[in-house]
N, C-alpha and C positions, 0 to 999 in steps of 0.2 A: 257541887255540879259538874257535871264534867258535861263539855261542846256535843250537842248532839246536830242533827238535819233533817231538817225536811220531807229532800228528794225520795220521791219515794213516795208520802203520803199526797203531796200538790203536783198536779201538772209542774210538766219541769216550763212553758211559759209563767205561767200564773209566781216561779217559782222567785224564778229570777229578776221578774218587773220589783217583785214584794224586798228581793234583798239587796235590791240597787238603793232601797227607801231603808232596808236597816242598813247599809255599810257607812252609811253617810246622812242619818238620820237629821241635821240642821239643813240639810240643804235643800234648797227651792226647785224644782221638774218643771221645765216643761214640758209638754207627753212628747214629739220631735227626744227631747234628750231624753228620758224613758227611757220608748221604745230602742238609742241609740246602745244606750248603759248597758239593756240586756239583753242586744239583741233578737228583738222582736217586732214585727212587724208593727208598721200603725195603727192599722186598725186591728188587732190585734190588739196593741199596747193601750189603747182608746177604751176597748168594753171591758179589759182586765182593770184601768185603771176604776174605774166608770165603778167596779162593783166593789170592788177596795173603798173606794170614799163612801158608797152608803151602809158598805158593813160598817164602820167606822176606824176604818187602822188608815186611814191618806184626808187627809185635808185640800180641798177646795180653796185656790185664792182669783177671784181676780181680777184683774190691770183689764178695765177698756176695755174689750175684745179678748185679750188675752187670760188663759186658765191653766192656771201657777199648779201645781200638786209638793206634797213636803206628806212625811210620816208622822200623823196622827198621837200627840203625849198625853195617852191614854193607859191607865191599866190595861188593855187590853194588849198595847203593845211593847209599854214594858212586860207582862208578862212572856210574850212571845220572844225578847232578851233576853230576859235572863234564860229563857227551858235552850234558846238558838247557842247560845255566845259565853249564859252559865256564870252571869254580874248578877 
């Protein structure tokens, strides 16, 4: 299977945020670091991360008042990685 891109099918901000997680699936992100990596404003990042978490693409961890996010390790994300990266 060859590599494909979801650019054009998904809003650019959503794609950049989701791609940040796909590029480093083991990494745990704070909201500000996701925004900085994806070059998306923090308020937009918060809205998009909340939506991706609700749909099961991301997992949330709380450490005190701090919320951290990482790519969910499930069938959805594995399938997307297969489609995008051909793995």
